[in-house]
C-alpha positions in Angstrom: 0.0 0.0 0.0 1.4 3.4 -1.0 1.8 5.9 1.7 2.6 8.9 -0.5 0.3 11.8 -0.1 -1.8 12.8 -3.1 -3.2 16.4 -3.6 -6.3 17.3 -1.7 -9.3 16.1 -3.6 -11.3 19.0 -2.0 -9.3 21.5 -4.0 -9.9 19.5 -7.1 -13.6 19.4 -6.3 -13.6 23.2 -5.8 -12.1 23.6 -9.3 -14.5 21.2 -10.9 -17.5 22.9 -9.2 -16.4 26.4 -10.2 -15.9 25.3 -13.8 -19.3 23.5 -14.0 -21.4 25.9 -12.1 -20.6 29.2 -13.9 -20.2 30.1 -17.5 -16.7 31.5 -18.6 -17.6 35.1 -17.9 -19.0 34.3 -14.5 -15.9 32.8 -12.8 -15.3 35.3 -9.9 -16.2 32.8 -7.2 -14.0 32.6 -4.0 -10.6 31.8 -5.5 -8.7 28.8 -4.3 -6.3 31.1 -2.4 -8.9 33.6 -1.5 -10.9 34.1 1.6 -14.2 35.8 0.8 -16.6 36.5 -2.0 -20.2 37.7 -2.2 -22.5 37.7 -5.3 -25.9 38.5 -6.5 -27.7 35.4 -7.9 -29.0 37.6 -10.7 -25.5 38.3 -11.9 -24.2 34.8 -11.0 -27.0 32.3 -11.5 -26.6 28.7 -10.6 -27.0 26.1 -13.3 -30.2 24.0 -13.2 -28.5 21.1 -11.5 -25.4 20.5 -9.4 -24.5 16.9 -8.8 -23.3 15.5 -5.4 -20.1 17.0 -4.2 -18.3 18.8 -1.4 -16.8 22.2 -1.4 -13.8 23.6 0.5 -15.5 26.7 1.6 -18.4 27.8 3.9 -21.5 29.3 2.2 -24.4 31.4 3.4 -27.2 31.9 0.8 -30.5 33.7 0.8 -33.0 32.8 -1.9 -35.5 35.6 -2.4 -37.3 34.1 -5.4 -37.3 30.7 -7.1 -37.7 27.1 -6.2 -35.6 23.9 -6.3 -34.7 20.7 -4.6 -31.7 20.9 -2.3 -30.1 17.9 -0.5 -27.6 17.8 2.2 -26.3 14.4 3.2 -29.4 12.2 3.3 -31.9 15.0 3.9 -34.0 16.7 1.2 -35.3 20.2 1.3 -37.9 21.5 -1.1 -37.1 25.2 -1.5 -39.9 27.5 -2.6 -39.6 31.2 -2.0 -37.6 33.1 0.5 -35.1 30.7 2.3 -31.8 31.1 4.2 -29.2 28.3 4.0 -25.9 27.8 5.8 -23.5 25.3 4.2 -20.2 23.8 5.5 -17.4 22.2 3.5 -17.9 18.7 4.8 -21.5 17.9 3.8 -22.3 16.3 0.4 -24.8 18.6 -1.3 -26.9 18.6 -4.5 -29.2 21.2 -6.1 -31.8 21.0 -8.8 -33.8 24.1 -9.8 -37.5 23.6 -10.4 -38.2 27.2 -11.7 -36.5 29.5 -14.1 -36.7 32.5 -11.7 -33.8 32.4 -9.2 -33.0 35.6 -7.2 -31.1 36.3 -4.0 -27.5 36.5 -2.8 -24.7 34.2 -1.5 -21.3 34.6 0.1 -18.4 32.2 0.3 -15.6 32.2 2.8 -12.7 30.2 4.2 -10.6 30.3 7.3 -8.2 32.5 5.4 -10.6 35.3 5.9 -9.5 35.6 9.6 -5.7 35.5 8.9 -5.4 39.3 8.3 -7.5 40.4 11.3 -7.4 39.7 15.0 -10.7 37.8 15.1 -11.1 34.5 16.8 -12.2 31.6 14.6 -14.6 30.5 17.3 -16.9 33.4 16.4 -17.7 32.2 12.9 -16.1 29.0 11.8 -17.3 27.2 15.0 -20.8 28.7 14.7 -23.4 25.9 15.3 -25.1 26.5 12.0 -21.9 25.8 10.0 -21.2 22.5 11.7 -21.6 19.0 10.4 -25.2 17.9 10.7 -26.6 21.4 11.4 -29.2 21.2 8.5 -29.6 24.9 8.7 -32.2 25.6 6.1 -34.8 28.2 7.2 -38.0 29.3 5.5 -38.4 33.1 5.6 -41.3 35.5 5.7 -41.1 38.6 3.6 -39.8 40.9 6.4 -37.0 38.5 7.3 -36.1 38.1 3.6 -35.9 41.9 3.1 -33.7 42.4 6.1 -31.3 39.6 5.1 -31.1 41.0 1.6 -30.2 44.4 3.0 -27.3 42.8 4.9 -26.1 41.1 1.7 -26.3 44.4 -0.2 -24.0 46.0 2.4 -21.6 43.0 2.0 -21.6 43.5 -1.7 -20.8 47.2 -1.2 -17.9 46.4 1.1 -16.6 43.7 -1.1 -16.4 45.9 -4.3 -15.1 49.0 -2.6 -11.7 49.5 -0.9 -12.9 51.5 2.1 -10.9 51.6 5.3 -11.6 48.7 7.7 -13.1 46.7 4.8 -12.2 43.3 6.4 -13.6 44.3 9.8 -16.9 45.4 8.1 -17.2 42.2 6.3 -16.9 40.2 9.5 -19.5 42.4 11.2 -22.0 41.7 8.4 -21.2 38.0 8.5 -21.9 38.0 12.2 -25.3 39.7 11.6 -26.2 37.0 9.1 -25.3 34.3 11.6 -27.1 36.1 14.4 -30.3 36.0 12.3 -29.7 32.4 11.6 -29.4 31.7 15.3 -32.7 33.5 15.9 -34.4 31.4 13.2 -33.0 28.2 14.6 -34.2 29.1 18.1 -37.7 29.8 16.8 -37.7 26.5 14.8 -36.7 24.5 17.9 -39.0 26.1 20.4 -42.0 23.9 19.8 -39.8 20.7 19.9 -39.4 18.6 22.9 -35.9 17.9 24.2 -34.0 15.0 22.8 -34.6 11.6 24.3 -31.7 9.4 25.4 -32.1 7.3 22.3 -32.0 10.3 20.0 -28.9 11.7 21.8 -27.0 8.4 21.4 -28.1 8.1 17.7 -26.8 11.6 17.1 -23.5 10.8 18.7 -23.2 7.7 16.5 -24.0 9.5 13.2 -21.6 12.3 14.2 -18.8 9.8 14.9 -19.5 8.0 11.6 -19.4 11.2 9.6 -16.2 12.5 11.2 -14.3 9.6 9.5 -15.0 11.4 6.2 -14.0 12.7 3.7 -11.0 10.6 2.9 -8.5 13.0 1.4 -5.3 10.9 1.1 -4.8 7.3 0.0 -2.9 6.5 3.3 -6.0 7.3 5.4 -8.2 4.5 6.5 -11.5 4.5 8.3 -11.1 3.0 11.8 -14.7 2.2 12.8 -16.5 -0.2 10.4 -18.9 -2.2 12.6 -21.6 -1.8 15.1 -19.4 -3.4 17.8 -16.5 -1.0 17.1 -18.8 2.0 17.4 -20.5 0.7 20.5 -17.1 0.3 22.2 -16.2 3.9 21.4 -19.6 5.1 22.6 -19.4 3.1 25.8 -22.5 1.1 25.2 -23.6 -2.4 24.1 -24.0 -3.0 20.3 -27.6 -4.2 20.8 -28.5 -1.0 22.7 -26.8 1.2 20.2 -28.6 -0.5 17.3 -32.0 -0.2 19.0 -31.5 3.5 19.7 -30.3 4.3 16.2 -33.2 2.3 14.7 -35.7 4.0 16.9 -34.4 7.5 16.1 -33.6 7.2 12.4 -35.5 4.2 11.1 -32.2 2.5 10.0 -29.9 0.1 11.7 -26.3 0.9 12.6 -25.1 -1.5 9.9 -27.3 0.2 7.3 -25.9 3.7 8.2 -22.3 2.3 7.9 -23.0 0.6 4.6 -24.7 3.6 3.0 -21.9 5.9 4.1 -19.1 3.6 2.9 -20.9 3.2 -0.5 -21.3 7.0 -0.8 -17.6 7.6 -0.1 -16.7 4.8 -2.5 -18.6 6.5 -5.3 -17.0 9.9 -4.6 -13.5 8.5 -4.5 -14.1 6.5 -7.8 -15.3 9.7 -9.5 -13.0 12.3 -8.0 -9.7 10.5 -7.7 -7.4 8.5 -9.9 -6.6 6.1 -7.0 -6.4 2.4 -7.8 -9.4 0.4 -6.8 -7.2 -1.5 -4.4 -6.2 1.7 -2.7 -9.9 2.9 -2.4 -10.8 -0.5 -0.9 -8.1 -0.3 1.7 -9.1 3.3 2.6 -12.6 2.1 3.2 -11.5 -0.7 5.5 -11.5 -3.6 3.0 -8.2 -5.5 3.3 -9.0 -7.5 0.2 -9.9 -5.7 -3.0 -12.2 -8.5 -4.0 -14.3 -8.0 -0.9 -14.7 -4.3 -1.8 -15.7 -5.2 -5.4 -18.3 -7.6 -4.1 -19.6 -5.1 -1.6 -19.9 -2.3 -4.2 -21.4 -4.5 -6.9 -23.9 -6.0 -4.4 -25.2 -2.6 -3.3 -24.9 -0.5 -6.5 -25.4 -3.1 -9.2 -22.1 -2.3 -11.0 -18.5 -3.2 -10.4 -16.3 -0.3 -9.2 -14.4 -0.3 -12.6 -17.6 0.0 -14.7 -19.0 2.7 -12.3 -15.8 4.7 -12.7 -15.6 4.7 -16.5 -19.3 5.6 -17.1 
């Protein structure tokens, strides 16, 4: 097994996404070495469909008009009218527009945004709405939509001008966007009852599972591959873990593991040139033949055929 590092596939995905998502005269997305960008969706419209992929930046988007189907991980959101979305670099996302009219704003930023100012990363990059599993998609009323659009217009103004304290102003407006997101999240959670013990354990399991991904280098291997291994790390019995996860999510622990390994296998086959034996090892299959059997059994195709299609 090779232990030589390969270039980050996240950077390649960013380049692929930028190339696919915008026409040649609409390239000014957040550059690979940049830190922040903000755009009006009227000037920089998304294509009708974006296939499953990750990004190496955070994104906040407000949709004022238009509709579409947005997925994050295994969750689907039917967007219709004013909506606020917070996206992190780790989730797998797709988008399919269902109407021609698409209006609003979006901003993109990386941790490099904080390098030139004395601002703690805790404030923004550790914001709860930008973390794995946040599912921060909020329906807006007209008043909320108008206010958020006004913040984005100020961001656009700061972004295109070279006024004094530009970076500090951008951070202030980002904090305002996140503050409004927190308020919306609080309102959405108010009617809900507190988590049950089963739900809390299921959340800890899915969080532990997801933290093993993405696999960025061909010398990284997933460590937890079975219900027993997860149960040991969660200080519980496999049967109890399985019952709680099944109750909370409708799927067993093994089903979650299988689906996540299959999804990562598909991404690695598409987005890397690693040998199939390398991908198999990264996903915890010591024998390539076992991986091929697993992939074909659950996708209907061999890894080789899936890759060349």
